[in-house]
N, C-alpha and C positions, 0 to 999 in steps of 0.2 A: 504494499500499500504506499509505502515511503516513496517509491519509485514513481507511483502515479502522481503523488503530492509534488515531488521535485518537477517532474515534467509539467504538471499544470502551471506552477510557479513561473517555470522559466517562458511557457507560453503567454502568460499573463504580463510577464516583463516586456517580452517582444511587443505584445499588444499595445502597452502603454507607450513605447517607445514610437510605434508606427501612428498613433494618433497624435504624438507630438510632431511628428515629421508632416503629418497631413495638415496639422494648424499652420505650420510653417509654409507649406506649399499655398494655402489660402492667402496667407498674409503677404506672401511675395507677390500674389497675382492681384493684391489690392481689394481681397475681399476680407472685411473686417466682422465677419459675423459674431465673433467673440465680444464685440462690444455690446450687442443687443441681447444675447442669449447666455445663460450661466453655463450651459454644456452643449458645446458644439457638435458632440456626438450623441445628444440626446434624438428622441425620436424625430421631432419637427426639424429641428436643425439637420439631422442626418438626411431627411428628404430632400430638403432644399440643396444641401451639398450635392446630393446625387444628380438633382436635376441639373445643376450647373455643369456636372461632369458628363452630362448626355447631351450638352449645347444649348440648354434651355436658356432664355433670356431671363433676368432679375424678374420681370413684370410675370413670366409664366410659372416660376418657381413660388410665387407668394401664394399659390394656391395650397402649397404643403404647409405654410405657416400656422401653427396653433393659436386658437383664439385666445389661449392663456398668455401669451406672450404680450407684454407691457409695450412693447415699441411699435411706434405708429407705422403706417404703410410708407410714409416718406422716409422714415428712419430705416426701415428694412430695405428699401430700395437704394439709399444711399450707401448701406454697408455691402450691399450684393453688387453694385455696379462697379467693380473693378475692372482690371485691364488684363485678364487671364490670357494667355497665349495658348496656343494648340499644345505645346509643350506641358503647360500647367494643367490642361484638361486632362490631357492622356495620363499624365503621373498621377493626378489625383484620383482618377479612374482606377487605375492599378492598385493604388494605395487602399482605396475603399473596397475593392474585392478581398484584398489581402486582409483587411480589418475584419471584414463578415465571415472569412474563412477560420481566422484565429478565435473569433468570438464561437462559432460552430465546433470548432475542436475542443475549446476549454470548457463548453457545455457537455461534450462527451466525458472529458475527463471528470468533471465534476459528478455527473450521474454515476459513473463508475465508481468513483471514491466514495460516494453516500451509499451506494448498494454493497460495498463492502463492508461499510461500517454499520450495515443494519443491526448487526447483534449489540452494539455498544450506544443503543438510542438513549438509555438512562444516562451515559455519561456525556453525550452531547448535548443533552437537554441540561444537564447540569453546568456544563461550561458556557452555555449561552446565557446563562443568569449573569455573567461576568459584564459588567457594562463596557460596551464597544466590541463585543465579539457576537457574530451573526452564526447562522447554521454552517456555512461554508468555512468560516474562520475557526469554529470550534471542531470542525472535521479535521482541517489541516492542523491544528494544534494536537489534536489527539493522536494523530498519526506520528507526530513529531515527539511527543512527549518522551517515551521511552523510561530511562532512567533521570528524571527531571531534574533532581538535585544537582547531579554531577554532569549532566550534558548541557543544561540551559545556560549557564555562565553568569546566572543573577542570582545565584545561592551560594552561601559559603562552602568551600571544598575542604578536602582533607587538610590542605596546606595553611588553613586560616583557623584561628580561635579569638577568643574575646579581645585580647590585648596584643597578640603577635601574628604576624603573617609572614610565613616563607616565601622566598622567591618562587614562582612557578610560572612557566610558560602554558598559555591556554591553546592547544594544539588540535582538539579533537575537531573533526569535520562532521560531526553527527549533529552539531548544534545548531548548523546555519539556519535551517528552515525554521526551527523553533525559535531561535533568536530574533529572526526577521519578523516573524509573525507577531512576538510580543512586543516588539519595538514599533510596529505598526499600529498595535492596538493603543499602548502608550501615547504615541503620538497623535492619534485621533481623538483621544480622551482629553488631551492637553488643549488641542486645537478647539473642541467644543467648549471645554471650560473658558479657555481665552476669549473666544467669540462672545459668550455670555457675558463675561466680565468686563470686558473692554469692546463693546460694540462700536462700528466705525458708522 
């Protein structure tokens, strides 16, 4: 199961990078959709971008805009009216296909991982009670846990005691996935706390 989890994390990392690249291509082509939408890979924004990649005009892609968008029609037309070349359109189209393929593959890995963890439903539910951990996060954490105290790198090891700490080099490769997941959870909780404490 750890093999499935690690491959899924790799695909997720590739997906994140590809989305960032797509954003750069849009910006380079003068399409500033991120100015008016919170997530350029949300359903409405994705449909508008796909429309542009098919060669549709800004006026034509407005039909895909969700009614929940706060931006006015004029604002949408302004951010969609870039100067995209044929190269921009070609690269963007290929990137969108790659993104959809990655999302499909990640969903396959997620279903496989959850099906393999079916006997551990109680543990999955218990992990989801931790703030910041959803079902998939709980599944990936459960797969990575193993000998939690000695592998995670976040608990005292044999070389540590109350007042003294012997020099030791942390070299275990098994902790990588677990430590990344825990770090993401901690960071997400910090960002939520920070946004509520210091709203912009």
